[in-house]
Every structure is written in structure tokens, then in C-alpha cells.
C-alpha positions, 0 to 999 in steps of 0.5 A: 796730631795722630793720623787714624788711618783705620778711622779714615778707611772706615769712613771711606768703606762707609761713603762707598756702601752709601754711595752703592745704596743710592745708585742701587734705589735709583736703579730700582725707582727707574724700574718702577717708574718704567713699569708703571709708564708701560702699564699705563700705556697698555692700559690706554690702548686695550678696551673696546675701541683699540687706540693704537699707541701713536694715536694715543701720544698725538691725543694726549700731545693735542691736549697737552700743547695744543697741536695742530693735529686733529685726531679723531673725535671718538678716540679723542673722546675715549683716550682724553675723557675715558680712559686717561682720567680713570688710569690717574685716577687708578694711580693715585688711589693705588699709591694712597692705600698702599702707602696708608697700608705701608705706614700702619703696619709699621705703626701697628707692628701687624703685618695683617693690618691695612687701611681699612683697620681703622674703620674708615671704610665702613664710615665711607660705605655709609656717607655714600650709601646715604647720599644715593638713597636720599637723593643728595648725589647732586650736592657739593657741585655733583660730588655729592657721593664723594663729599658724604663718604669722605666726611663719613670716614673722616668722622669715624676715624675721629671716633675711634681715636677718641675711643683709643685715647685715654689718659693722653695716651693711645694704645695700639690695642685699644685702636685696633679693638676701637676699629672693629667695633665702630666698623661693625656698628657702621656696617649694621647701620649701612645694612639698615640703609639698604634695606631703604634703598630700592632702585638705587640698591644695584648703584650702591652695591656696584659702588661698595665693591669699587670702581674707578669708573667716573664718566660724570666727573672725568677730572674732577676726581683726579683733581680731588684727591691728588692734593691728599696724595701728594701732602699725605704721602709726604707727611708718611715719608717725613716721619718714616725714620721715627716710624723706623725706630718705633717698628722695633718697639715703643719703649726703644723708641722712647729711649732714643728720643721719639715723641711716640705719642706725637707719631701715632697721631701724625700717622693714624691721621695722614693714613686715614685722611688719604685712605678716606680720600681713596675710598671716597673717589673709588669705593672700597677696593680691598687688599691693595693696602695689604698685599702691596707693602708685604710685596714691597718689604720683601723686595726692598727691605723694611726701611719704611724711608724706601718701603713708603715710596717703592710701595706706592708706585707698586700700589699704583701699578697694581691698581692700573693692571687690575683696573685695565683687567677689570674693563677688558673683562667687561666693566667688572668691579675693580674690588673683585680683582684685587680680591681675587688676587688677595685672598690667596695671599692673605691665606698664605700670610695666615700661615706664614711665620712672617704673620707673627707681630713685626 
């Protein structure tokens, strides 16, 4: 038996490198969660009514653990029924949009792609407008608007996928083109519906600009979107390794045994469904799925096994911070805040070498 010292040394070095990477990831996730926790604590306290950190902890503990302390009823209402569900919804929606954006940018090999590329936002906007104009908001136990928005969003995704599929294959370029065409057609229908709206026009416009204010069903929207976050992001992470290979090139992925058509279907379906859930709950909040994956990619690398979860947490941090700013500025639509942040970043991408297809 020949003892190969060089082979053993390489294994030791490889193990040390992996251990170093794992430790670094633990630190990264810890810092991200710490930043998210800080954003949540700050957001809970600020607003028209300031609530101290101590009172906030007492109020949350009284609901979670049945504490005997009786907090101030007004502040209890503000924290538990208004701010906390709104913040949690912001976390979920931010995670959904950022995860979908990072996955689609990898699949389409285009850093300018975002979750709304597939026409989901146009379908959701049309469905929500129809529910508002024709008085269907009380359907589905009071969730008429998000229900119609989700249904139309999924429908638009199916149409786009059907148009892009030919001879059992989905061309990425056909998919992008179909998304643009279907999205434009649905926006035209939305414009027609808006001409029928009179008293509801302001409500529809506000929904289109995005908002996390859900005073009618404070915890219902959270419970509605949470399963999509858990299942959808888990699916995207499960296929992240294949997505890494596919990002290099489709021919390379086929050579290495990746079922590219199956991968396309899974990524498109998962990204579209979680985007539909996010839009149905909060309206159209732009640029989150565009800028967050870029920031995460620059900070943590292009490995989708790391990029998707880190993008999700960064998206949650961004949306909580943006909603806090929108709330402090007088209930401004959150889409305005994200657009003010995202538009300059988008222009930067256009002028950057990174705007070339990945």
C-alpha cells in the first residue's frame, strides 16, 4: 500500500477551506438577522405614536405568552393590530420579491430581469382593479382584491409560459418577449377598466403604487403569504445548484446532466407564484427584485445556494426600512420609496459593464 501524502494534504486543505467558508456564512447570516431585528425594533417604535422598546416588548409578550401585565389598550392596538402585522408582511413580501428576482436573473442570465418580467404584475393589477370597480372586494371572506389579483397573476403567467413553449421546449428569449407582449396587453385592459372607475379610482391608483397597510385584515394577509414564502423559497434553494450550472450556459448544463426544461419549469413556476402572492398582498412594489439580488451578488458572490437566502433577508430588511420611511412621511405608498431608490440604481446598471448578460 502506497501512502499518498500529497492527496491527504489536499484533503486537509480542502476541509479547512470548507470550514472557513461555513464559519464565514454563519457570521454573514448572523449579521443579516441582526440587521433585520434592528430594523423591526426601530419600525415598531416610530410613527405618529411613539412606543418605547420596553412597552413594545411587554405588548408582544402579553399576546405570545399570555403575560399577566395589561399594557395600554391604545398602544396595544397600535403595536399588535397595526405595526407588527404590517412589518411581518413587509418581511415576507421583501423575501418573496428578492428571492424571485435572484432566481430569474440566474435563469434568464440577465441582470436587468426582475420578478415582473413575466407579466405577473400586469395580471395582478388587472385582477385587483376588476375586484374594486365591480364591487367584488367582499368576496372570499373579505379577501376579494388579493384573491382576484393572485388568480389573474397566475393566469397571466400560464399564458406567457404557453406562448413561449414550442416543440416541448421553452426558449428564454421567447419567454421574455411573451412576457412583454402579455404585460402590455393586460396594461391596456387595465387602462380600460380604470376608465370605468369613478369613486374607486384613487383606491386603485394607491394599490398600484404598493402599500403594506392592511387595516381590514391585519394578520390575514400575513397568513395568506407566509406559506408561499416557506414553500417557494425552499423550492428555489433546492434547485440552486442546478441553477448555478445553468447560469454558465444551457449547453454546458445539458452536458453535465441537468434537465434544463424541468429546471425552467420549476424556476418559472416558483418565482411567478411567489411574485403573484407578494403582489396580491401588497400591490406593485418595484425594484426590490432588481436591486437586492445585485447588492447580495456583489457582497456574497454568485452562488445561488447562498445568493437566494441572502437576497431574501436583504429584501426583507429593505422593505421594512422603506415602509418605515413611507409611514413616517405620512403613509406614502411604499412603491414611491423603492422607486426613488431603485431608479438611480437601474441607471447605474445600464451604464455598468455588469449590464451585459451573465
